[in-house]
C-alpha positions as CSV (number, residue, x, y, z in Angstrom):
1,M,105.0,110.1,84.8
2,A,101.5,111.4,85.3
3,K,99.9,112.5,88.5
4,Y,96.5,111.1,89.6
5,L,94.2,111.9,92.5
6,L,92.6,108.8,94.2
7,L,89.5,110.1,96.0
8,K,87.9,108.3,98.9
9,H,84.3,109.3,99.6
10,Y,82.3,109.2,102.8
11,R,79.2,108.4,100.9
12,G,77.8,109.3,97.5
13,A,79.8,106.8,95.6
14,P,78.4,103.4,94.7
15,A,78.0,101.2,97.8
16,P,81.1,99.1,98.6
17,V,80.8,95.4,99.2
18,N,81.6,95.7,102.9
19,D,79.1,98.6,103.4
20,V,79.4,99.4,107.1
21,C,80.1,103.0,107.9
22,M,83.4,103.7,109.7
23,D,81.6,105.2,112.7
24,Q,80.3,101.7,113.4
25,W,83.7,100.0,113.3
26,T,85.5,98.9,116.4
27,P,88.7,100.7,117.3
28,E,90.7,97.6,116.2
29,E,89.0,97.7,112.8
30,I,89.8,101.4,112.4
31,S,93.4,100.8,113.4
32,A,93.7,97.9,110.9
33,H,92.3,100.1,108.1
34,M,94.7,103.0,108.9
35,Q,97.6,100.6,109.1
36,Y,96.7,99.3,105.6
37,M,96.7,102.8,104.3
38,R,100.0,103.6,105.9
39,D,101.6,100.4,104.6
40,F,100.2,101.1,101.1
41,A,101.7,104.6,101.1
42,A,105.0,103.4,102.4
43,R,105.2,100.8,99.6
44,L,104.5,103.6,97.0
45,E,107.1,105.8,98.6
46,G,109.6,103.0,98.0
47,T,108.7,102.8,94.3
48,G,108.7,106.7,94.0
49,E,105.0,106.7,93.1
50,F,103.7,108.3,96.3
51,V,103.2,112.1,96.4
52,D,100.9,112.8,99.3
53,A,97.8,111.6,101.2
54,Q,95.4,113.1,103.7
55,A,92.2,112.1,105.5
56,L,89.5,114.8,105.9
57,A,87.0,115.4,108.6
58,P,83.4,115.2,107.7
59,E,82.7,118.8,108.7
60,G,83.3,121.7,106.4
61,T,82.2,125.2,105.5
62,W,81.4,126.7,102.1
63,V,83.1,130.1,101.5
64,R,82.8,132.6,98.7
65,Y,84.1,136.1,97.8
66,D,81.4,138.7,98.4
67,G,83.0,141.8,96.9
68,E,85.8,144.3,97.4
69,G,86.3,145.2,101.0
70,R,83.7,142.8,102.3
71,P,84.5,139.7,104.4
72,P,84.0,136.3,102.7
73,V,80.5,134.8,103.0
74,T,80.4,131.5,104.8
75,D,77.6,129.0,105.1
76,G,77.5,125.5,106.5
77,P,78.5,123.1,107.6
78,F,76.1,121.2,105.4
79,A,75.1,117.7,106.2
80,E,75.8,116.7,102.6
81,T,79.4,117.7,102.8
82,K,79.9,114.4,104.7
83,D,78.9,112.7,101.4
84,L,81.9,114.2,99.7
85,I,85.5,113.5,100.1
86,A,86.8,111.5,103.1
87,G,90.4,111.6,102.0
88,W,92.8,111.5,99.0
89,M,96.0,110.2,97.8
90,V,98.1,111.7,95.0
91,I,100.2,109.3,93.0
92,D,102.8,109.9,90.2
93,V,102.7,106.8,88.0
94,D,103.6,105.8,84.4
95,G,100.0,106.0,83.2
96,Y,96.3,105.5,83.7
97,E,96.5,101.7,83.8
98,R,98.9,101.9,86.8
99,A,96.7,104.4,88.5
100,V,93.7,102.0,88.1
101,E,95.8,99.1,89.3
102,L,96.8,101.0,92.5
103,A,93.3,102.2,93.1
104,G,92.1,98.6,93.0
105,E,94.6,97.6,95.6
106,L,93.7,100.6,97.8
107,S,90.0,99.6,97.5
108,A,90.9,96.4,99.4
109,A,91.6,98.1,102.7
110,P,90.0,96.3,105.6
111,G,86.8,97.4,107.2
112,A,84.2,95.9,109.4
113,G,85.1,92.4,110.5
114,G,88.6,92.8,109.0
115,K,87.2,92.1,105.6
116,P,88.2,94.2,102.5
117,I,85.9,97.1,101.9
118,H,86.0,96.9,98.1
119,E,85.1,100.5,98.2
120,W,84.8,102.6,95.0
121,L,87.6,105.1,94.6
122,E,87.5,107.9,92.1
123,V,90.6,108.2,89.9
124,R,91.2,111.7,88.5
125,P,94.2,112.8,86.4
126,F,95.8,116.1,87.1
127,L,95.6,118.5,84.1
128,A,99.0,118.8,82.4
129,A,97.9,122.1,80.8
130,P,94.8,124.3,80.8
131,P,92.0,122.9,78.6
132,T,91.8,124.4,75.1
133,I,88.7,126.1,74.1
134,T,87.6,125.6,70.5
135,E,84.9,127.6,68.9
């Protein structure tokens, strides 16, 4: 089994077919979308392929270490952080082909008008080991 991260983006990915931002959906459309996501996760729980999933708020803060004995430096929130990750799902599947198959199904979650979004999802494998450096 191999773990993959399915990333949903607020913006910044190629435009989906049903390209209406969620903040313009009706409460019913949002509920239908969230129910699709819950049903999808429940189905994967049943097959043992679901690991975890979370939705993320569009706000965020950048943080970095600023030296021994000094508080972390923060900056933000930045408007462009909304363009990054909206949420994610971790799956544990037999291989890349299955990860792509599931991402395709997840891409069909309903959006505006109850029609599938056909959104682009980023599929990223977890590293099984640190990368090797060759010189």
